C-alpha positions as CSV (number, residue, x, y, z in Angstrom):
1,M,0.0,0.0,0.0
2,S,2.3,2.7,-1.4
3,D,5.0,3.5,1.2
4,L,2.9,2.6,4.3
5,P,4.1,-0.1,6.7
6,A,2.5,-3.5,7.0
7,S,-0.9,-3.7,8.6
8,P,-0.7,-3.8,12.4
9,V,-1.5,-7.2,13.9
10,P,-4.2,-7.0,16.7
11,Q,-2.8,-7.6,20.1
12,G,-6.0,-9.3,21.3
13,R,-9.4,-10.6,20.0
14,Y,-10.6,-7.8,17.8
15,A,-10.4,-6.6,14.2
16,A,-7.8,-4.0,13.3
17,A,-10.5,-2.1,11.3
18,V,-14.0,-2.6,10.0
19,L,-15.9,-1.0,7.1
20,V,-19.6,-0.2,7.8
21,G,-22.0,2.1,6.1
22,G,-19.3,4.0,4.1
23,L,-17.0,4.5,7.1
24,A,-13.9,2.7,8.1
25,Y,-13.2,2.5,11.8
26,S,-9.9,1.5,13.3
27,A,-9.3,-0.2,16.6
28,G,-7.2,1.7,19.1
29,M,-3.6,1.7,17.7
30,T,-0.5,2.1,19.8
31,P,2.9,3.1,18.5
32,R,4.0,-0.4,17.4
33,R,6.4,-1.3,14.6
34,D,6.5,-5.0,13.8
35,G,4.4,-5.7,16.9
36,V,6.8,-4.0,19.3
37,L,6.1,-0.7,21.1
38,T,8.5,2.0,20.0
39,V,8.3,3.8,23.4
40,V,6.6,3.1,26.7
41,G,5.9,5.2,29.8
42,L,3.8,8.1,31.0
43,V,4.0,11.4,29.1
44,G,5.2,14.2,31.3
45,E,7.1,11.8,33.5
46,D,9.0,9.1,31.5
47,V,8.3,10.5,28.0
48,D,8.7,14.1,26.8
49,V,6.3,15.9,24.5
50,P,8.4,15.6,21.3
51,T,8.8,11.8,21.8
52,A,5.2,11.4,22.6
53,A,4.1,13.4,19.5
54,A,6.4,11.1,17.4
55,A,4.8,8.1,19.0
56,A,1.3,9.5,18.2
57,G,2.5,9.7,14.6
58,V,3.4,6.1,14.6
59,A,0.1,5.1,16.1
60,A,-1.8,7.3,13.6
61,T,0.1,5.6,10.8
62,N,-1.0,2.2,12.1
63,A,-4.6,3.4,12.3
64,L,-4.4,4.8,8.8
65,V,-3.0,1.5,7.4
66,A,-5.8,-0.4,9.1
67,V,-8.6,1.9,7.8
68,A,-7.0,1.9,4.3
69,E,-6.9,-1.9,4.3
70,A,-10.6,-2.1,5.3
71,A,-11.5,0.5,2.6
72,G,-9.6,-1.4,-0.1
73,G,-6.7,1.0,-0.4
74,L,-5.4,4.4,0.7
75,D,-6.8,6.0,-2.5
76,R,-10.3,4.9,-1.4
77,I,-10.1,7.2,1.7
78,A,-12.2,10.3,0.9
79,R,-11.2,12.0,4.2
80,C,-10.7,11.3,7.8
81,V,-13.8,12.1,9.9
82,R,-12.8,11.7,13.5
83,M,-9.7,10.9,15.5
84,T,-9.3,10.3,19.2
85,V,-5.8,10.4,20.7
86,Y,-5.5,8.9,24.2
87,I,-2.4,10.0,26.1
88,A,-1.2,8.1,29.2
89,C,0.1,11.0,31.2
90,A,1.4,12.0,34.5
91,E,-0.9,13.8,36.9
92,G,-1.2,17.5,36.0
93,F,0.0,17.1,32.4
94,T,-2.0,19.3,30.1
95,A,-0.1,19.5,26.8
96,L,-2.4,16.9,25.3
97,S,-3.0,18.8,22.1
98,A,0.8,19.1,21.5
99,V,1.1,15.3,21.7
100,A,-2.0,14.8,19.5
101,D,-0.6,17.1,16.8
102,G,1.9,14.4,16.0
103,A,-1.0,12.2,14.9
104,S,-2.6,15.0,12.9
105,D,0.8,15.8,11.2
106,V,0.9,12.3,9.8
107,L,-2.6,12.4,8.4
108,A,-1.9,15.8,6.8
109,E,1.3,14.5,5.3
110,R,-0.3,11.4,3.9
111,L,-3.7,12.7,2.8
112,G,-3.4,16.5,2.8
113,E,-4.7,19.2,5.1
114,H,-8.2,18.9,3.6
115,A,-8.5,15.4,5.0
116,L,-7.9,16.3,8.6
117,P,-10.6,15.0,11.0
118,V,-12.2,16.5,14.0
119,R,-10.1,15.4,17.0
120,A,-10.2,14.7,20.7
121,A,-7.1,14.5,22.9
122,V,-7.8,12.6,26.1
123,G,-5.5,12.1,29.1
124,V,-5.7,8.7,30.7
125,R,-3.8,6.9,33.5
126,A,-2.7,3.8,31.5
127,L,-2.8,2.3,28.0
128,P,-2.1,-1.3,26.7
129,G,1.4,-2.5,27.2
130,G,2.5,0.7,28.8
131,A,2.1,2.7,25.6
132,P,2.2,6.4,26.0
133,V,-0.5,7.0,23.2
134,E,-3.3,5.2,21.4
135,V,-5.1,6.5,18.3
136,E,-8.6,5.6,17.0
137,L,-9.4,6.8,13.5
138,T,-12.7,6.9,11.5
139,A,-12.5,7.6,7.8
140,A,-15.1,8.1,5.0
141,V,-14.6,5.8,2.1
142,K,-15.2,6.8,-1.5
143,G,-18.1,5.1,-3.3
144,E,-19.5,3.6,-0.1
145,T,-22.9,4.5,1.4
């Protein structure tokens, strides 16, 4: 699928993405490459903002690959609709949007500014495997209703 990495392998009993009613929904994707987390820890304690933003970019890439596979190819993505970026962070950490911008940057680079979704950045206490970020993505698919 162009220069995108291989599809992420689910880490449990779920689908990486599904296509329903013209929308492709990804599962929550962490910053894994070849099944291994690229970084672990709490943002604002173990992980700094630039590292967390880069990890959000890796997670967003994984989510994009998953929705593109569900859609039948990256060229079938009409636009991203919604993205939620979960950030495992230290108490009092508030730079959530700065971390989530790493995910948005990847989508803009891959699909263009016009394809950016609405977004939520949510601070949480913990994520699977100790990941600092997790990204869920919903995309509209061309030709689907």
